[in-house]
C-alpha positions in Angstrom: -15.2 14.3 18.9 -12.5 15.6 21.1 -10.6 12.3 21.2 -11.1 11.9 17.4 -9.5 15.3 16.8 -6.7 14.6 19.2 -6.1 11.3 17.4 -5.8 13.1 14.1 -3.4 15.7 15.6 -1.3 12.9 17.2 -1.1 11.1 13.8 0.0 14.3 12.2 2.8 14.7 14.7 4.2 11.2 14.0 3.5 11.3 10.3 7.1 12.4 9.4 8.3 9.1 11.0 6.6 7.2 8.2 9.0 8.8 5.7 12.1 9.9 7.6 12.6 7.2 10.2 12.6 7.9 13.9 13.5 11.3 15.4 16.7 10.4 17.1 16.8 13.1 19.8 19.1 13.5 22.8 17.7 10.6 24.9 16.6 8.3 22.0 19.4 5.7 22.4 19.0 5.7 26.2 15.3 4.8 26.1 15.5 2.3 23.2 18.4 0.5 24.8 16.4 0.2 28.0 13.4 -1.2 26.0 15.5 -3.7 24.2 17.2 -4.8 27.4 13.8 -5.2 29.2 12.3 -7.2 26.3 15.3 -9.5 26.4 15.0 -10.1 30.1 11.3 -10.9 29.7 12.3 -13.7 27.3 14.7 -14.9 30.1 11.8 -15.1 32.5 12.5 -11.9 34.5 9.1 -10.1 34.7 10.3 -6.9 36.5 14.0 -6.1 35.7 16.1 -4.2 38.1 19.5 -4.7 36.6 20.3 -3.5 33.1 22.2 -6.5 31.8 23.8 -4.9 28.6 24.6 -1.5 29.9 28.3 -0.5 30.1 29.0 -2.9 27.3 27.7 -5.9 29.1 29.0 -5.1 32.6 25.6 -3.9 33.6 24.2 -1.1 35.9 21.3 -0.8 38.3 19.4 1.5 35.8 16.0 0.0 36.4 16.2 0.6 40.2 16.6 4.4 39.6 14.7 5.0 36.4 10.9 4.8 36.8 9.3 1.7 35.2 6.4 3.3 33.4 8.2 4.2 30.1 10.5 1.2 29.8 7.6 -1.2 30.6 5.4 0.4 28.0 8.2 0.7 25.4 9.3 -2.9 25.8 5.6 -4.0 25.5 5.2 -2.1 22.2 8.5 -3.4 20.9 7.4 -6.9 21.7 4.1 -6.6 20.0 5.1 -4.4 17.0 8.2 -4.2 14.8 10.8 -2.3 16.8 11.1 0.5 14.3 7.4 1.3 15.0 7.6 1.2 18.8 8.8 4.9 19.3 6.0 6.3 17.0 3.4 4.1 18.7 4.6 5.3 22.2 4.4 9.0 21.1 0.9 8.5 19.6 -0.4 6.9 22.8 1.2 9.5 25.0 -0.3 12.4 23.0 -3.7 10.7 23.1 -3.5 10.3 26.8 -2.4 14.0 27.1 -5.4 15.1 25.1 -7.8 13.0 27.1 -6.3 14.2 30.4 -6.6 17.9 29.4 -10.1 17.4 28.1 -11.1 15.8 31.4 -9.7 18.7 33.3 -11.0 21.5 31.1 -14.6 20.2 30.8 -15.1 21.0 34.5 -15.1 24.8 33.7 -15.2 25.2 29.9 -17.8 24.5 27.2 -17.5 21.3 25.3 -16.0 23.2 22.3 -13.5 25.0 24.5 -12.6 21.8 26.3 -11.9 20.2 22.9 -9.7 23.1 21.9 -7.8 22.8 25.2 -7.3 19.1 24.7 -5.9 19.7 21.2 -3.6 22.5 22.3 -2.2 20.6 25.2 -1.6 17.4 23.2 0.5 19.1 20.5 1.8 22.0 22.6 5.2 23.4 21.7 7.0 21.6 24.5 5.6 18.3 23.5 6.8 19.0 19.9 10.3 19.7 21.3 10.3 16.5 23.3 9.2 14.5 20.2 11.5 15.9 17.6 14.5 17.2 19.6 14.7 15.3 22.9 13.1 11.9 22.5 12.5 11.8 26.3 9.6 9.3 26.2 9.3 9.1 29.9 8.9 12.8 30.4 6.3 12.8 27.6 4.3 10.1 29.4 4.5 12.0 32.7 3.4 15.2 31.0 0.4 13.4 29.6 -0.7 12.5 33.1 -0.2 15.9 34.6 -3.6 17.4 33.8 -5.2 14.2 35.2 -3.4 14.8 38.6 -4.6 18.5 38.6 -8.2 17.4 37.8 -8.0 14.9 40.7 -6.7 17.6 43.0 -9.6 20.0 42.1 -12.1 17.2 42.4 -10.7 16.2 45.8 -11.0 19.8 47.0 -14.6 19.8 45.9 -15.6 16.4 47.4 -13.3 16.5 50.5 -12.1 13.2 51.9 -14.4 11.3 49.5 -12.1 12.3 46.6 -8.8 11.2 48.0 -8.2 8.6 45.3 -8.7 10.9 42.4 -5.3 12.6 43.1 -3.4 9.7 44.8 -3.5 7.4 41.8 -2.5 9.8 38.9 0.1 11.3 41.2 1.6 7.9 41.8 1.6 7.2 38.1 3.5 10.3 37.4 6.2 9.2 39.8 6.3 5.9 38.0 6.7 7.6 34.7 9.5 10.2 35.1 11.3 11.5 38.3 12.1 15.1 37.2 8.5 15.6 35.9 7.2 14.1 39.1 9.2 16.7 41.1 7.7 19.4 39.0 4.2 17.9 39.5 4.8 17.7 43.3 5.7 21.4 43.6 2.9 22.4 41.2 0.3 20.5 43.4 1.8 22.0 46.6 1.4 25.5 45.0 -2.2 24.7 44.0 -3.2 23.6 47.5 -1.4 26.7 49.0 -3.4 29.1 46.8 -6.6 27.2 47.5 -5.9 27.6 51.2 -5.5 31.3 50.8 -8.7 31.6 48.7 -10.7 29.6 51.2 -9.0 31.0 54.2 -8.7 27.5 55.6 -5.8 25.0 56.1 -8.1 22.1 55.0 -6.9 22.1 51.4 -3.3 21.7 52.5 -4.3 18.8 54.8 -6.3 17.1 52.0 -3.6 17.6 49.5 -0.8 16.4 51.8 -2.7 13.3 52.7 -3.6 12.4 49.1 0.0 13.0 47.9 1.3 11.0 50.7 -1.0 8.2 49.6 0.4 8.6 46.1 4.0 8.3 47.4 3.0 5.2 49.3 1.5 3.6 46.2 4.7 4.2 44.3 7.0 3.3 47.2 8.1 0.1 45.5 10.1 2.4 43.1 10.6 5.5 45.1 12.0 3.9 48.3 14.7 1.8 46.7 15.6 4.6 44.3 16.1 7.0 47.2 17.8 4.5 49.5 20.3 3.1 47.0 21.5 6.4 45.8 24.3 5.9 48.3 25.6 3.0 46.3 25.9 4.9 43.0 27.4 8.2 41.7 24.1 9.9 41.5 25.6 13.5 41.6 27.0 12.8 38.2 23.5 13.8 37.0 24.5 17.4 37.8 27.9 17.3 36.3 29.2 19.6 33.5 26.4 21.3 31.7 23.6 19.4 33.5 23.1 21.7 36.5 20.2 24.2 36.7 22.5 27.3 36.7 23.8 26.3 33.3 20.3 25.8 31.8 18.2 28.9 32.5 16.6 30.5 29.4 19.1 32.3 27.2 22.1 30.9 29.0 25.7 31.5 28.0 27.9 28.5 27.5 31.1 27.5 25.7 29.6 24.5 24.0 28.1 25.8 20.7 25.6 22.9 20.2 24.4 23.2 23.8 24.0 27.0 23.4 22.1 26.7 20.1 19.6 24.2 21.6 19.1 26.3 24.7 18.4 29.4 22.7 15.9 27.5 20.5 14.0 26.3 23.5 14.2 29.8 25.0 12.7 31.3 21.9 9.8 28.9 22.1 9.4 29.6 25.8 9.1 33.3 25.3 6.5 32.8 22.6 4.4 30.6 25.0 4.8 33.1 27.8 3.6 36.0 25.6 0.5 34.1 24.4 -0.3 32.8 27.8 -0.1 36.2 29.4 -2.4 37.8 26.8 -4.9 34.9 27.1 -4.8 35.2 30.9 -5.8 38.8 30.7 -8.6 38.1 28.3 -9.9 35.3 30.5 -9.8 37.5 33.6 -13.2 38.8 32.5 -14.6 35.4 33.2 -13.2 35.0 36.7 -16.7 34.6 38.2 -17.4 31.7 35.8 -14.1 30.1 36.8 -14.2 30.2 40.6 -10.8 29.8 42.0 -9.2 28.0 39.0 -8.2 31.3 37.3 -6.1 32.4 40.3 -4.6 28.9 40.7 -3.6 28.6 37.1 -2.3 32.2 37.1 -0.1 31.4 40.1 1.0 28.2 38.4 2.0 29.9 35.2 3.8 32.7 37.0 5.8 30.3 39.1 6.7 28.2 36.0 7.9 31.4 34.3 9.9 32.7 37.2 11.7 29.3 37.7 13.0 29.4 34.1 15.1 32.5 34.8 18.3 33.1 36.8 16.8 35.1 39.6 15.2 31.9 40.8 18.6 30.2 41.4 18.2 30.4 45.2 15.0 28.4 44.9 16.7 25.7 42.8 19.4 25.4 45.6 17.0 25.6 48.5 14.0 23.5 47.6 14.5 19.8 48.2 15.4 17.7 45.1 14.5 20.5 42.7 18.0 20.7 41.4 17.7 17.1 40.1 15.2 18.5 37.6 18.4 19.7 36.0 16.9 21.9 33.2 14.7 24.9 34.3 13.1 25.0 30.9 11.4 21.7 31.8 8.9 24.0 33.6 7.6 24.7 30.0 5.6 21.5 30.4 3.6 23.1 33.3 3.4 26.5 31.5 2.0 24.8 28.4 -0.8 23.3 30.5 -1.8 26.9 31.6 -1.4 28.1 28.0 -3.7 25.4 26.6 -6.5 26.2 29.2 -6.3 30.0 29.0 -6.0 30.1 25.2 -9.0 27.8 24.8 -11.0 29.8 27.2 -10.1 33.1 25.6 -11.0 32.1 22.0 -14.3 30.6 23.2 -15.8 34.0 23.8 -14.1 35.8 20.9 -16.2 37.4 18.2 -14.1 35.6 15.5 -12.8 32.5 17.1 -11.8 31.1 13.8 -9.1 33.8 13.4 -7.4 32.8 16.6 -7.7 29.1 15.8 -6.2 29.7 12.4 -3.4 31.8 13.8 -2.4 29.2 16.5 -2.7 26.3 14.0 -0.3 28.1 11.6 2.1 28.9 14.5 2.1 25.2 15.8 2.4 23.9 12.2 5.3 26.2 11.5 7.1 25.2 14.7 6.6 21.5 13.9 7.9 21.9 10.4 10.9 23.8 11.7 11.7 21.2 14.3 11.3 18.3 11.8 13.7 20.0 9.3 16.2 20.8 12.1 15.9 17.4 13.9 18.1 14.4 13.5 16.4 11.5 11.7 17.9 8.0 11.8 16.5 4.6 11.0 19.7 2.8 12.0 19.7 3.5 15.8 17.4 0.6 16.6 19.1 -2.1 14.3 22.5 -1.0 15.6 21.5 -1.3 19.3 19.7 -4.6 18.6 22.7 -6.1 16.8 25.0 -4.9 19.6 23.0 -6.7 22.2 22.6 -9.9 20.1 26.4 -9.9 19.5 27.1 -9.5 23.2 28.7 -6.1 23.0 25.9 -4.2 24.9 25.4 -0.4 24.9 26.7 2.6 26.6 26.0 3.1 30.3 25.0 6.1 32.4 27.3 8.2 34.6 24.9 8.7 37.5 24.1 5.0 37.7 27.7 3.8 38.0 28.4 1.9 41.3 30.8 3.6 43.6 34.4 3.3 42.6 33.5 2.6 38.9 34.9 4.7 36.0 33.0 3.2 33.1 35.6 4.6 30.6 38.2 2.4 32.2 36.3 -0.9 31.7 38.2 -3.5 29.8 37.7 -3.1 26.1 36.1 0.4 26.1 37.9 3.2 24.3 38.7 6.6 25.7 35.2 7.9 24.9 33.4 4.8 26.2 32.2 3.9 22.8 31.1 0.5 21.6 33.7 -2.2 21.7 34.6 -4.0 18.5 34.7 -7.3 20.4 32.8 -8.2 23.6 34.9 -8.7 26.7 35.2 -12.2 28.1 32.6 -13.2 30.7 35.3 -14.4 33.0 39.0 -13.5 33.2 41.7 -14.0 35.7 42.8 -11.0 37.8 46.5 -10.5 38.7 46.4 -8.7 42.0 50.1 -8.0 42.0 50.0 -6.3 38.5 46.4 -5.1 38.9 45.6 -6.4 35.5 43.4 -8.9 33.8 44.6 -12.0 32.1 42.6 -14.2 29.7 41.7 -17.8 30.6 42.9 -19.7 27.5 42.0 -23.2 28.6 38.6 -24.7 29.5 39.3 -24.4 33.2 35.9 -22.6 33.8 32.7 -24.2 32.7 29.8 -21.6 32.4 26.5 -23.3 33.1 24.2 -20.3 33.0 24.7 -16.6 32.3 21.6 -14.4 32.3 20.7 -10.9 33.5 20.0 -12.0 37.1 22.0 -15.2 37.4 25.6 -16.3 36.7 26.5 -19.9 37.4 29.8 -21.5 36.6 32.2 -24.2 37.7 36.0 -23.4 37.8 37.9 -26.7 37.4 41.0 -27.9 39.3 43.5 -25.1 39.7 45.6 -23.3 42.2 44.4 -20.3 44.2 43.3 -17.5 41.9 41.0 -14.5 41.6 38.4 -14.4 38.8 37.1 -11.2 37.3 33.5 -11.3 36.0 32.1 -9.2 33.3 29.9 -7.6 35.9 30.0 -4.5 38.1 30.1 -5.0 41.8 26.9 -3.8 43.4 25.3 -4.6 46.8 22.3 -6.4 45.1 24.5 -9.2 43.9 24.9 -12.3 46.2 27.8 -14.6 45.6 28.0 -18.2 46.8 31.1 -20.5 46.4 30.3 -24.1 47.0 27.1 -23.1 48.8 28.8 -20.6 51.2 28.0 -16.9 51.0 31.1 -14.7 50.4 31.7 -11.0 49.9 33.1 -10.3 46.4 35.8 -7.8 45.8 35.9 -4.9 43.3 38.7 -4.1 40.9 40.3 -0.7 41.3 38.9 2.1 39.1 36.3 -0.1 37.3 34.5 -1.8 40.3 34.5 -5.1 38.3 33.4 -8.0 40.4 36.3 -10.1 41.7 35.9 -13.6 43.3 38.8 -15.1 45.2 38.9 -18.9 45.0 41.1 -21.3 46.9 42.8 -24.2 45.1 40.6 -26.9 43.7 37.3 -27.3 41.8 34.3 -25.1 42.8 30.7 -24.3 42.1 30.0 -20.5 41.9 26.6 -18.9 41.9 26.0 -15.2 41.5 22.4 -13.9 41.8 20.8 -10.5 41.8 18.5 -10.6 44.8 16.1 -8.3 46.5 17.7 -6.1 49.1 15.9 -5.1 52.3 15.0 -1.6 50.9 13.3 -3.1 47.8 11.3 -5.5 50.0 10.3 -2.7 52.2 9.2 -0.6 49.2 7.0 -3.4 47.9 5.5 -3.9 51.4 4.7 -0.2 51.7 3.1 -0.1 48.3 1.0 -3.2 49.1 -0.2 -1.8 52.4 -1.2 1.6 50.8 -2.9 -0.2 47.9 -4.9 -2.4 50.3 -5.9 0.6 52.5 -6.9 2.6 49.4 -9.1 -0.2 48.1 -10.8 -0.7 51.5 -11.2 3.1 51.7 -12.8 3.3 48.3 -15.1 0.4 49.1 -16.4 2.1 52.3 -16.8 5.4 50.4 -18.8 3.7 47.7 -20.9 1.8 50.2 -21.7 5.0 52.1 -22.7 6.8 48.9 -25.1 4.0 47.9 -26.7 4.0 51.3 
């Protein structure tokens, strides 16, 4: 019954997409471009892409090394199975269903079946999820948020069962890291706070040891993504992620900024956040009467809600600067995802013992429906984003890149053919041009002196014909993952000034050139670490299961 009601609610959330097209939020084009790129590479025989072939108008970027694979793998799968216009709605529906199930699984440990069902519904369509769906289109964060209650349930079960329950946290924690990095940072600190409060309540350090071990296992399982993403940050301009209006100090609730659109969005989110805080606070007070029925969990969730609230306001700025990697969450209002988890649990628990629960249910239903209608009317709806992106890729023009994933030395706005704003080029740049080192400029190759044999996401193979010494410029950004061979001999490619476009210096004569995107040592190490942890976890679970049966 709980899943059926969540399915109905999730369908209601995506219902406007049947009539208005897709909600084209802030991150819509970023995610859909990634999905289209991945689906295209699957057709080329690349099962797990690492290089985004069509980013930066076809010059590429290492997007899939730094962005977790969960959302773009699921999105590309849905786009490959369904018409592309249906893929975003299907993704949202599945994520909301997963959110409802995760919350139901957590809540049923303490609440009655009816209360657990209410908590599942409230969490699936909570205000922050509605903002993500209609305003932000951050599919990866929505997926990670759907997994969050499952990680907390695993943590509580592990505290109850001790070392026998290690896997219940390790697996969902790893999945969150494979879904969205900022949400994973929030989940990491939330779990650390949970174990800290549990240690105080139990007057023992054991919860911290159990939690630390299980989370370390989760990190190990996701190391094939986390390790390369952390190591290869030195090769890109990762701090661009905090440029301009993207830093935490610019995004606290009710911020003041010069950009009108930025300011309006922030104040809308701030208004929603204040409403959630008020309702959560009232519900927490009402549920306080049931503390004996909710041993430990009331205090843990109260601490979690208080921390999430504090971190959305400017006085917490020192924590954003001091706590490791917290600044890369960028937007303090992202803690709304954690606060809405507490809101769903406390509100469901509060109305469960109310004299007239239908009054509270009706009130919250009207409030959420009103918010959803307001967001739908205020959102940007567009059915042309996907066809435009698809045609751009098919025509060889590609799509816009990302500042923080630019290789060092690259200014993507200076790439040949891009205009001052980095917008789509009318005509795709040539795959191979000649670079004049004296003038520092590119020259077209008018004759057939270069025969292109293969040009895919991970492999470029071509044969320059008889000519004098020259330097060829590829439609490709220089990045340490690319290996260049000329006539079977490994060489180090150059990089054009300002753009970091790959340059290959050739002596006179005919040559065979192969450029391949290969696995670097850090990526191999990450895969090995994940494999080791996966094997150890399977062996551990086998022995735990054997000991239980005996």
